[in-house]
C-alpha positions in Angstrom: -112.5 -45.4 163.3 -112.5 -47.6 160.2 -115.4 -45.7 158.8 -113.6 -42.4 159.3 -110.5 -43.7 157.5 -112.6 -44.8 154.6 -114.3 -41.5 154.4 -110.9 -39.7 154.5 -109.6 -42.0 151.7 -112.6 -41.1 149.5 -112.1 -37.3 150.2 -108.5 -37.4 149.2 -106.1 -34.5 149.6 -107.6 -31.4 147.9 -104.3 -29.5 147.8 -102.7 -32.1 145.6 -105.7 -32.0 143.2 -105.5 -28.2 143.1 -101.7 -28.2 142.5 -102.1 -30.7 139.7 -103.6 -27.9 137.6 -100.2 -26.2 137.5 -98.6 -29.4 136.2 -101.3 -29.9 133.6 -100.8 -26.3 132.4 -97.1 -26.9 132.0 -97.7 -30.1 130.1 -100.1 -28.5 127.7 -97.9 -25.4 127.1 -95.6 -25.2 124.1 -92.7 -24.2 126.3 -91.6 -22.7 129.6 -94.1 -20.2 131.2 -93.9 -17.1 133.3 -95.5 -17.2 136.7 -98.3 -14.9 135.7 -99.2 -16.9 132.7 -98.9 -20.2 134.5 -101.1 -19.1 137.4 -103.7 -17.8 134.9 -103.8 -21.1 133.0 -104.2 -23.0 136.3 -106.9 -20.6 137.4 -105.3 -19.5 140.7 -103.6 -16.5 142.1 -99.9 -15.9 141.4 -99.1 -16.0 145.2 -100.9 -19.3 145.6 -99.3 -20.8 142.5 -95.8 -19.7 143.7 -96.3 -21.7 147.0 -97.0 -24.8 145.1 -94.1 -24.2 142.7 -91.7 -23.9 145.6 -92.5 -27.4 146.7 -92.5 -28.7 143.2 -89.1 -27.3 142.6 -87.8 -29.0 145.7 -88.9 -32.5 144.5 -88.1 -31.9 140.9 -91.6 -31.9 139.4 -90.8 -28.5 137.9 -87.7 -26.5 137.1 -87.0 -22.8 136.7 -84.8 -21.1 134.1 -82.2 -19.0 136.0 -82.1 -16.3 133.4 -85.8 -15.8 132.6 -87.5 -17.1 135.8 -89.9 -19.2 133.6 -91.1 -22.5 134.8 -91.1 -25.8 133.0 -91.6 -29.5 133.8 -88.7 -30.9 135.8 -86.6 -34.1 136.0 -89.1 -36.0 138.1 -91.9 -35.2 135.7 -89.8 -36.5 132.8 -89.0 -39.6 134.8 -92.6 -40.3 135.5 -93.4 -39.6 131.8 -90.7 -42.1 130.7 -92.0 -44.7 133.1 -95.5 -44.3 131.6 -94.0 -44.5 128.1 -92.4 -47.8 129.0 -95.9 -49.2 129.5 -97.1 -48.1 126.1 -97.4 -51.0 123.7 -95.2 -49.4 121.0 -92.2 -48.9 123.4 -92.8 -52.2 125.1 -93.0 -54.1 121.8 -89.9 -52.3 120.4 -87.6 -52.8 123.4 -86.9 -56.6 122.8 -86.0 -55.7 119.2 -83.1 -53.5 120.3 -81.0 -56.6 121.1 -81.6 -58.0 117.7 -80.7 -54.7 116.1 -77.6 -54.3 118.2 -76.4 -57.8 117.2 -77.1 -57.1 113.5 -75.4 -53.7 113.4 -72.8 -54.0 116.2 -73.6 -50.4 117.1 -75.3 -48.6 119.9 -79.0 -48.6 119.2 -81.9 -46.7 120.7 -85.6 -45.9 120.7 -86.9 -42.4 120.4 -90.4 -40.8 120.8 -91.7 -37.3 120.3 -92.2 -35.8 123.7 -92.8 -32.3 125.0 -89.3 -31.1 124.2 -88.9 -32.9 120.9 -87.3 -36.1 119.7 -86.4 -37.9 123.0 -84.4 -41.0 123.6 -86.4 -43.4 125.8 -84.4 -46.7 125.5 -80.8 -47.5 124.4 -78.4 -50.4 124.3 -74.8 -49.5 124.2 -72.1 -51.1 122.1 -69.8 -48.2 121.3 -68.0 -46.4 124.2 -67.8 -42.9 122.5 -71.5 -43.0 122.0 -72.6 -44.3 125.4 -70.5 -41.5 127.0 -72.9 -38.9 125.4 -76.2 -40.8 125.0 -78.6 -40.9 127.9 -82.3 -41.8 128.4 -84.0 -38.4 128.3 -81.6 -36.9 125.8 -83.4 -34.6 123.4 -82.0 -34.6 119.9 -81.9 -31.5 117.6 -84.5 -31.4 114.9 -82.2 -30.1 112.2 -78.9 -31.8 112.8 -79.5 -35.3 114.2 -80.8 -38.3 112.3 -83.4 -38.9 115.0 -84.8 -35.3 114.9 -84.9 -35.4 111.1 -87.0 -38.6 111.0 -89.6 -37.0 113.3 -89.6 -33.7 111.3 -90.0 -35.6 108.1 -93.1 -37.4 109.2 -94.8 -35.1 111.7 -96.8 -31.9 111.0 -94.7 -28.8 110.5 -96.5 -27.1 113.3 -95.0 -29.6 115.8 -91.4 -28.8 115.0 -91.2 -25.5 113.1 -90.4 -23.3 116.1 -87.6 -25.6 117.2 -86.2 -25.7 113.7 -86.2 -21.9 113.3 -84.3 -21.5 116.6 -81.8 -24.2 115.6 -81.3 -22.8 112.1 -80.4 -19.4 113.7 -77.9 -21.1 115.9 -76.5 -23.1 113.0 -75.9 -19.9 111.0 -74.1 -18.4 114.0 -71.8 -21.4 114.4 -71.4 -22.0 110.6 -73.1 -25.4 110.8 -75.5 -27.1 108.3 -78.3 -26.8 107.5 -78.6 -23.0 107.7 -81.9 -22.3 105.8 -85.4 -23.7 106.1 -85.4 -24.5 102.4 -82.2 -26.5 102.8 -83.6 -28.3 105.8 -86.9 -29.2 104.1 -84.9 -30.5 101.1 -83.2 -32.9 103.5 -86.5 -34.0 105.0 -87.8 -34.8 101.5 -84.7 -37.0 101.0 -85.5 -38.7 104.3 -89.0 -39.5 103.2 -87.8 -40.7 99.8 -85.1 -43.0 101.1 -86.9 -44.1 104.4 -83.8 -43.3 106.5 -82.0 -40.3 108.0 -78.2 -40.3 108.3 -75.9 -37.7 109.9 -72.2 -37.7 110.7 -71.5 -34.2 112.1 -73.9 -33.7 115.0 -71.5 -35.3 117.5 -67.9 -35.1 116.4 -66.6 -38.5 115.3 -70.0 -40.1 115.7 -72.3 -41.2 112.8 -76.0 -42.0 113.2 -79.0 -43.3 111.3 -82.7 -43.4 112.2 -85.8 -44.9 110.6 -89.5 -44.3 111.3 -91.9 -46.9 112.8 -95.5 -46.3 111.9 -98.7 -47.3 113.7 -101.7 -48.9 112.2 -103.2 -45.5 111.3 -100.1 -44.5 109.4 -99.0 -42.0 112.1 -95.3 -42.0 113.2 -95.1 -44.0 116.4 -91.4 -43.9 117.2 -87.9 -44.0 115.7 -85.3 -46.8 115.7 -81.8 -45.3 115.9 -78.2 -46.6 115.4 -75.1 -44.7 116.4 -71.4 -45.5 116.3 -67.8 -44.3 116.0 -67.6 -43.0 112.4 -64.5 -45.0 111.3 -66.3 -48.3 112.1 -69.9 -47.1 111.4 -69.5 -45.5 107.9 -68.1 -48.5 106.0 -71.1 -50.5 107.2 -73.7 -47.8 106.5 -75.6 -49.9 103.9 -75.8 -52.9 106.2 -76.9 -50.8 109.1 -79.6 -49.1 107.1 -80.9 -52.5 106.0 -81.0 -53.8 109.5 -82.8 -50.7 110.8 -85.4 -50.9 108.0 -85.9 -54.6 108.7 -86.5 -54.2 112.4 -88.8 -51.2 111.7 -90.9 -53.2 109.3 -91.1 -56.0 111.9 -92.3 -53.6 114.6 -94.7 -51.8 112.3 -96.3 -55.2 111.5 -96.6 -56.0 115.2 -98.2 -52.7 115.9 -100.8 -53.3 113.1 -101.5 -56.8 114.5 -101.9 -55.3 118.0 -104.4 -52.7 116.7 -106.4 -55.1 114.5 -109.0 -57.5 115.7 -106.9 -60.4 114.4 -103.4 -61.1 113.1 -102.2 -58.9 110.2 -100.8 -60.4 107.1 -97.4 -59.5 108.2 -97.6 -61.6 111.3 
């Protein structure tokens, strides 16, 4: 009996392995997919893919857009992804610094990474009730109007965010919000690169925010440190908050360089 159990364990469950192809196809796609495209990417018939998707919908691994019928990764997939992110060195190293940043700024602070849907909050520490009422782990921040989104757009290749930006700019024009043109947005990104910080005050009414980049040893953008607060108390302290963000970002970047190098970096 024991030998049989061991043999079964080695064989695994083939249906799970087959169904994983659908999840991998969604993870690699630039956005939600129609059933025919998803099944083709997963190399299975549409009827077979639909049976898997019904179960995945029930447990939250996928979700379906009610108006288009397209499929995308669901809440459980995001939860698993964020759990994995928490084990990545950059997020793990940054998390303890949130407390220091919160004390220095007296504002709500957060960590954001670039995920499938864009600039995504993965950690936050609340100090301001108006902010904590709207900020959640998993919140995806707009590329064009949020400080967080602008930091990622300023330091990531345009191909990663251009489609998002174009959709947002169209909606900005419809609602008479800024920025409204790609040229105007790219001018704002140049200012972010020049000053090392992005700042906004109109994305959430009454809330101001700042974000700064944290770079890995290879110079690539690793994550963003974010501070948000009620505008009347945040704006007068903008200079102090910016300095605190940049200080903690420099500390974290130095730690990441030390982690990647064979020995301690000069900043350690």
